[in-house]
C-alpha positions as CSV (number, residue, x, y, z in Angstrom):
1,M,19.3,-61.9,100.2
2,Q,18.5,-64.8,98.3
3,K,21.2,-65.9,96.2
4,R,21.7,-68.8,92.6
5,L,24.1,-71.1,93.0
6,F,24.7,-71.9,89.6
7,Y,28.1,-70.9,88.7
8,K,29.2,-73.3,91.6
9,N,27.2,-76.5,90.0
10,P,28.8,-76.9,86.0
11,P,26.5,-79.7,85.2
12,L,22.9,-77.2,86.6
13,L,25.0,-73.9,84.6
14,L,24.6,-76.4,81.7
15,L,21.0,-77.1,81.7
16,F,20.6,-74.0,83.3
17,I,22.2,-71.9,80.0
18,K,19.9,-74.2,77.3
19,M,16.7,-73.6,79.3
20,M,17.5,-70.0,78.9
21,E,18.4,-70.5,75.5
22,K,14.7,-72.0,74.9
23,L,12.7,-68.7,76.5
24,P,11.1,-66.6,75.1
25,I,13.6,-63.6,76.9
26,K,14.8,-60.9,75.1
27,S,19.1,-60.1,75.3
28,S,21.0,-57.5,74.8
29,D,23.4,-57.3,72.4
30,N,24.2,-54.3,70.7
31,V,28.0,-54.2,71.1
32,W,29.8,-54.4,67.7
33,K,32.7,-56.4,67.8
34,A,31.6,-57.6,70.9
35,G,33.3,-54.5,72.0
36,N,37.1,-55.7,70.6
37,A,37.5,-53.0,68.1
38,K,39.9,-49.5,68.8
39,E,38.0,-47.1,70.0
40,I,39.2,-43.3,69.0
41,T,37.0,-40.1,69.7
42,F,37.0,-36.7,68.3
43,I,35.2,-34.1,70.7
44,V,34.4,-31.8,68.2
45,T,33.0,-29.4,70.2
46,K,32.3,-28.5,73.8
47,D,28.8,-27.5,73.2
48,C,25.8,-28.4,73.5
49,Q,22.2,-26.8,73.3
50,L,21.3,-28.3,77.0
51,A,22.5,-28.3,80.8
52,C,21.9,-31.5,82.0
53,K,21.9,-31.3,85.9
54,Y,23.1,-34.9,85.9
55,C,26.6,-33.6,83.3
56,Y,30.0,-35.4,84.4
57,L,31.1,-32.6,81.1
58,V,31.7,-29.7,84.4
59,G,33.5,-27.5,81.1
60,K,31.4,-27.5,78.4
61,N,32.3,-23.7,76.7
62,T,31.2,-22.2,73.1
63,K,35.0,-21.3,72.6
64,E,36.6,-24.6,72.4
65,R,35.5,-26.4,68.6
66,M,38.0,-28.9,66.9
67,S,39.3,-27.2,63.6
68,W,39.8,-29.4,60.2
69,D,44.1,-29.0,60.7
70,V,42.9,-30.7,63.8
71,A,41.0,-33.4,62.5
72,K,43.0,-34.4,59.6
73,K,46.1,-34.4,61.6
74,T,44.4,-36.3,64.2
75,I,43.8,-39.5,61.1
76,D,46.7,-39.2,58.9
77,Y,48.5,-39.8,62.8
78,I,46.4,-43.0,63.0
79,L,46.4,-44.1,60.3
80,D,50.3,-43.4,59.3
81,K,50.9,-45.5,62.0
82,E,48.5,-49.1,61.4
83,E,51.8,-50.8,62.4
84,E,51.1,-49.9,66.4
85,F,47.1,-50.1,65.3
86,R,46.8,-53.5,65.5
87,E,42.7,-54.2,65.9
88,E,41.0,-55.5,63.9
89,S,38.7,-52.6,63.6
90,V,38.0,-49.0,64.5
91,V,34.9,-47.1,65.7
92,W,35.5,-43.9,65.8
93,D,33.1,-41.8,67.7
94,F,31.9,-38.2,67.9
95,I,31.5,-36.6,70.7
96,G,30.5,-32.8,72.7
97,G,29.0,-31.3,74.3
98,E,26.7,-32.2,71.5
99,P,28.5,-34.5,67.9
100,F,25.6,-32.8,65.7
101,L,26.4,-29.3,66.1
102,E,29.1,-29.8,63.9
103,I,28.1,-31.7,61.4
104,E,29.7,-30.2,58.5
105,L,32.9,-31.0,60.4
106,I,31.8,-34.5,61.0
107,D,31.0,-34.9,57.7
108,K,34.5,-34.0,56.6
109,I,36.1,-36.2,58.7
110,C,34.1,-38.6,57.5
111,D,34.7,-38.4,53.9
112,Y,38.3,-38.1,54.6
113,I,38.4,-41.4,56.7
114,K,37.2,-43.8,54.5
115,I,39.3,-42.3,51.3
116,E,42.4,-42.3,53.3
117,M,41.3,-45.8,54.4
118,F,40.6,-46.9,50.9
119,R,43.9,-45.3,49.2
120,K,46.3,-46.9,51.9
121,N,44.7,-50.6,51.4
122,H,44.4,-50.4,55.4
123,H,42.9,-53.0,57.7
124,W,40.2,-51.1,58.9
125,F,38.2,-50.1,55.7
126,N,35.2,-51.6,55.4
127,S,35.9,-52.4,59.6
128,Y,35.1,-50.0,60.9
129,R,31.8,-47.8,62.3
130,F,31.2,-43.7,62.6
131,S,29.4,-43.9,66.5
132,F,27.3,-40.8,68.4
133,A,25.8,-40.0,71.0
134,T,23.0,-37.4,71.2
135,N,20.5,-35.7,72.7
136,G,18.8,-35.7,69.9
137,I,17.5,-32.2,69.1
138,N,19.0,-31.4,66.1
139,Y,18.5,-35.2,64.7
140,H,15.9,-33.9,61.7
141,D,18.3,-31.4,60.7
142,V,18.9,-31.9,57.3
143,K,22.7,-32.0,57.0
144,V,22.4,-34.6,59.5
145,Q,20.1,-36.5,57.7
146,N,22.0,-36.2,54.2
147,F,24.8,-38.0,56.9
148,I,22.7,-40.3,57.8
149,K,21.8,-41.8,54.1
150,K,25.7,-41.6,53.2
151,N,26.8,-43.6,56.3
152,R,24.1,-45.9,56.7
153,S,25.6,-49.4,56.5
154,H,28.6,-48.2,59.2
155,L,27.3,-46.0,61.8
156,S,25.4,-46.9,65.1
157,I,23.5,-43.3,66.3
158,G,22.0,-43.7,70.4
159,I,19.2,-40.7,71.5
160,T,19.6,-39.8,74.9
161,I,15.9,-39.6,76.7
162,D,15.2,-40.2,80.0
163,G,11.4,-41.6,79.8
164,T,8.3,-39.7,81.0
165,E,8.3,-35.8,80.4
166,L,8.4,-34.8,83.7
167,L,11.5,-37.0,84.5
168,H,13.8,-36.3,81.5
169,D,12.6,-32.5,81.6
170,M,14.0,-32.3,85.7
171,N,17.8,-32.8,84.4
172,R,17.5,-32.0,80.1
173,I,16.9,-28.6,80.5
174,Y,18.1,-25.9,78.2
175,K,21.4,-23.8,79.0
176,N,19.7,-20.3,80.8
177,S,16.5,-21.5,81.1
178,C,14.3,-24.0,82.7
179,K,12.7,-25.1,80.0
180,G,12.8,-29.3,79.0
181,S,13.8,-31.1,76.1
182,Y,11.6,-33.6,75.6
183,K,9.2,-32.6,73.6
184,D,12.1,-31.3,71.1
185,V,13.8,-34.9,71.3
186,V,10.4,-37.4,71.7
187,K,9.4,-36.3,68.3
188,N,12.6,-37.1,66.3
189,I,12.3,-40.2,68.2
190,P,10.0,-42.1,65.4
191,L,12.4,-40.6,62.4
192,W,15.1,-42.2,64.7
193,L,14.2,-45.6,64.9
194,S,13.3,-46.3,61.1
195,Q,16.5,-46.0,60.5
196,F,18.2,-47.7,63.5
197,P,15.8,-50.1,64.7
198,E,17.0,-51.2,67.4
199,G,18.2,-48.1,68.4
200,A,19.1,-48.2,72.0
201,T,18.9,-45.1,74.9
202,K,20.8,-44.6,77.8
203,V,18.8,-43.3,81.1
204,T,21.2,-41.4,83.9
205,I,19.6,-41.8,87.3
206,A,20.6,-39.1,90.1
207,S,19.3,-39.6,93.9
208,D,16.3,-37.2,92.8
209,N,15.1,-39.6,89.7
210,I,14.8,-42.9,91.6
211,P,10.8,-42.8,92.3
212,Y,10.3,-41.9,88.4
213,I,12.1,-45.1,86.9
214,T,8.8,-47.6,86.5
215,E,7.1,-45.1,84.2
216,S,9.8,-43.7,82.5
217,V,11.2,-47.4,81.6
218,L,7.9,-48.2,80.7
219,H,7.2,-44.6,78.7
220,L,10.7,-46.1,76.6
221,Y,9.0,-49.1,75.9
222,S,5.1,-48.0,74.3
223,L,7.8,-45.8,71.9
224,G,9.7,-48.5,70.7
225,I,12.7,-47.5,72.3
226,H,13.0,-52.0,73.0
227,D,16.8,-51.6,75.0
228,V,17.2,-49.4,78.1
229,N,19.9,-49.2,79.0
230,I,20.0,-47.0,82.4
231,N,22.7,-46.8,85.5
232,C,23.0,-44.9,88.1
233,V,25.8,-42.0,88.2
234,F,29.1,-42.9,89.6
235,E,29.7,-39.4,91.2
236,N,29.1,-39.7,95.8
237,V,25.4,-38.0,95.5
238,W,23.5,-40.4,96.7
239,K,21.7,-39.5,100.4
240,E,21.0,-42.0,102.7
241,G,18.1,-44.5,102.2
242,D,18.2,-43.8,98.1
243,D,19.2,-47.6,98.1
244,I,16.4,-49.1,99.8
245,L,14.1,-46.2,97.5
246,L,16.1,-47.7,94.6
247,E,15.6,-51.5,95.1
248,N,11.2,-51.0,95.7
249,E,11.5,-49.0,92.7
250,L,12.9,-52.2,90.6
251,I,10.7,-54.3,92.4
252,K,7.7,-52.2,91.4
253,L,9.8,-52.5,87.4
254,A,10.4,-56.0,87.9
255,D,6.5,-56.5,88.7
256,E,5.4,-54.6,85.4
257,I,7.8,-56.2,83.1
258,I,7.2,-60.1,84.2
259,E,3.6,-59.3,84.6
260,H,2.9,-57.5,81.0
261,K,5.7,-60.3,79.4
262,L,7.8,-57.2,78.3
263,Y,10.4,-58.9,78.5
264,E,9.9,-60.8,75.7
265,E,10.4,-58.3,73.6
266,N,12.1,-55.3,75.8
267,N,15.2,-55.1,77.8
268,C,16.6,-53.0,80.5
269,S,19.9,-53.1,81.5
270,F,19.3,-52.8,85.1
271,F,18.1,-56.8,85.2
272,W,21.2,-58.4,84.3
273,E,21.3,-62.7,84.8
274,E,25.0,-62.0,85.9
275,L,25.0,-59.4,88.5
276,G,25.8,-60.4,92.0
277,K,28.0,-62.2,92.2
278,P,31.6,-63.5,93.1
279,M,34.4,-63.3,91.4
280,D,37.8,-64.7,91.2
281,R,40.7,-62.5,92.0
282,V,42.6,-64.2,88.6
283,K,39.8,-65.2,86.5
284,D,37.4,-62.0,86.6
285,N,40.2,-59.5,86.8
286,M,39.7,-57.4,84.0
287,N,38.9,-53.9,84.5
288,W,35.7,-52.7,83.1
289,C,36.5,-50.3,80.6
290,G,39.2,-49.5,77.7
291,A,40.5,-46.7,79.4
292,G,44.3,-46.2,77.7
293,K,43.7,-48.5,75.0
294,M,40.6,-45.4,73.8
295,L,42.3,-43.1,72.7
296,S,40.5,-39.3,72.7
297,I,41.4,-36.1,71.2
298,D,40.8,-33.0,71.7
299,A,40.1,-29.0,69.7
300,A,43.8,-28.7,70.7
301,G,45.4,-31.9,69.2
302,N,45.5,-33.7,72.9
303,F,45.6,-37.7,73.1
304,Y,43.2,-38.7,76.2
305,P,43.3,-42.1,77.6
306,C,39.7,-41.7,77.5
307,T,37.6,-38.1,77.1
308,R,36.8,-38.2,81.0
309,F,40.2,-37.8,81.5
310,A,39.9,-34.3,79.7
311,Q,39.7,-30.9,81.9
312,Y,36.3,-30.8,80.7
313,S,35.2,-33.5,82.7
314,L,37.4,-32.8,85.5
315,R,36.0,-31.5,88.7
316,E,39.4,-31.4,91.2
317,K,42.1,-32.6,88.6
318,K,44.5,-31.9,86.0
319,A,43.9,-33.5,82.8
320,W,45.8,-36.3,82.2
321,I,47.1,-36.0,78.5
322,I,49.1,-38.5,76.7
323,G,50.7,-37.3,73.7
324,N,48.9,-34.5,70.8
325,I,49.0,-34.6,67.1
326,H,52.3,-33.5,66.6
327,D,55.0,-35.5,69.1
328,G,52.7,-38.2,69.2
329,I,51.6,-40.7,71.6
330,D,53.9,-40.5,74.7
331,K,54.1,-45.0,75.5
332,N,55.3,-44.0,78.6
333,K,52.0,-41.5,79.5
334,T,49.9,-44.3,79.2
335,R,52.0,-46.6,81.0
336,P,49.6,-46.6,84.1
337,F,46.6,-48.3,82.0
338,L,48.2,-51.3,81.2
339,T,48.0,-53.2,84.3
340,L,45.0,-51.6,85.5
341,D,42.5,-54.0,87.1
342,R,39.8,-54.9,89.0
343,C,42.2,-56.3,91.8
344,T,45.4,-53.7,91.7
345,Q,42.4,-50.5,92.4
346,S,40.1,-51.7,94.1
347,N,40.1,-52.3,98.2
348,A,40.0,-55.2,100.4
349,E,36.5,-54.9,100.1
350,C,35.8,-54.7,96.8
351,I,37.8,-57.7,96.0
352,D,36.3,-59.8,98.2
353,C,32.3,-59.1,97.6
354,E,29.7,-61.6,97.4
355,V,27.9,-59.2,94.9
356,A,31.1,-58.3,92.9
357,S,29.8,-59.0,89.2
358,G,28.1,-56.3,87.2
359,C,29.5,-53.3,90.3
360,A,30.2,-51.0,88.2
361,W,33.5,-48.0,88.2
362,C,34.3,-45.5,85.5
363,Q,37.9,-45.3,85.1
364,G,38.0,-40.7,85.1
365,E,36.1,-41.0,88.0
366,N,38.2,-43.0,90.2
367,Y,41.0,-40.2,89.0
368,D,38.9,-37.4,90.0
369,A,37.1,-38.7,92.8
370,A,41.1,-40.3,94.3
371,D,43.3,-39.0,97.1
372,T,46.4,-38.5,94.7
373,P,46.2,-38.2,91.2
374,T,46.3,-41.9,90.7
375,A,43.8,-43.8,88.4
376,Y,44.2,-46.6,91.1
377,Q,42.0,-45.8,93.7
378,R,38.6,-47.2,93.0
379,A,36.0,-45.3,93.5
380,T,33.1,-46.5,95.9
381,A,29.9,-44.0,96.2
382,I,28.1,-46.8,94.2
383,C,27.9,-49.3,96.6
384,K,26.0,-49.3,98.7
385,M,23.1,-48.6,94.7
386,H,25.1,-51.8,93.3
387,K,23.8,-54.2,96.1
388,A,20.3,-52.5,96.3
389,R,20.4,-53.2,92.1
390,V,21.6,-56.4,93.1
391,R,18.5,-57.2,95.9
392,A,16.3,-56.7,93.4
393,N,18.1,-58.3,90.4
394,N,17.8,-61.7,92.7
395,Y,13.9,-60.9,92.8
396,Y,13.1,-60.4,89.6
397,W,14.8,-63.3,87.8
398,N,13.5,-65.8,91.0
399,K,9.6,-64.8,90.3
400,L,10.5,-64.8,85.9
401,Y,12.0,-67.7,86.1
402,R,9.1,-69.5,89.1
403,K,6.9,-67.7,86.4
404,L,7.9,-69.5,83.4
405,E,8.4,-72.6,85.5
406,L,4.5,-72.7,86.0
407,E,3.6,-71.9,83.3
408,G,5.2,-75.0,81.2
409,I,3.8,-77.2,84.4
410,A,0.6,-75.5,83.4
411,K,0.9,-75.9,79.4
412,E,2.4,-79.7,80.1
413,E,-0.7,-80.0,82.1
414,A,-2.9,-79.4,79.3
415,E,-1.6,-81.5,76.7
416,K,-1.7,-84.7,79.0
417,H,-5.5,-83.4,79.6
418,V,-6.4,-83.2,75.6
419,K,-4.2,-86.0,74.4
420,M,-6.7,-87.4,77.1
421,S,-9.7,-86.7,75.6
422,N,-8.6,-86.9,72.6
423,H,-8.2,-90.9,74.1
424,E,-10.8,-91.1,75.2
425,I,-12.9,-89.9,71.9
426,C,-11.8,-92.4,70.0
């Protein structure tokens, strides 16, 4: 595996950063408030039109729908405890199932949040976002569009589309049928992009999807989606040889992006310059996600450290409830999350891994896959897939910078030739 040594040479690293700032490479900067806002998630329904084959929500159903009473008590509790929620900003997140199935409730919730934050002169007033991840099927619905129009300046909406019709319909199918949802989603993409030109999509890769990555990412670019966030599922679904298939497929994608200069206007999260470096035990010891700092609420009014700890997200373990709308948050039940970091939950191989940076984990999956009911045992099912991604990532950046370097040399030589020619004419 080729390795870059910029991180071992600070002067070279500074020079490299300055060079990168001048290069025509699109970067992804869609995280509002740099990810430091408080994230509060309403599980408004556990129903969805789809039964996606890779979905981690194993307990979806039509019965558990949030009531207005539960939603209102949740908002009142949170806004009345301003001294306990000191983050500068807040993201009010809505999830399902499919959240837009409950658009009338969501509209009422958001109106109430805005009114109460204003009435209380809350420090979150005018420093908030309403966030949605939707399957996009009813995005064009009049009620959804009216909601968007009313809240546009404080909205973040992502539509999930996996790529080509073939790939999308392999996994994202309607429940109780084998019908794919691609055509019902793609027709709403132009409307979505007209409202959110910088909109990003999320693509999930499982074992059977690997051969379709390249054509699907390129297809998403052609639809006008310039930010493609793509990841391998954390669950233990990978087959022998999948890592080699992934590496080869990503190298093919890298060649296409570089050859056609798609890096100038597009971003794919599989390729990240900081990926695949050693991590210091002290300086690089943060937790991957905000589990425990986030707050998730279900239809029963129970509080969770993250949606992945709700029962409908868990295959093996019992839900990890940290409180409810009546009794508030039990800080003793959130305490285990306060000391979670990379080293406390990783084994020695992960801690000392030479390509550790960018190797993600899901706190909920860690808990669900652990030998005991603990959040301190890191699941490592994606280890070989991460290493394959690192190898392809090194190929991508080495090839891209070599290409740009040669183009720069060619440009300098051409300019010299022009100057010499002009001098001769004079």
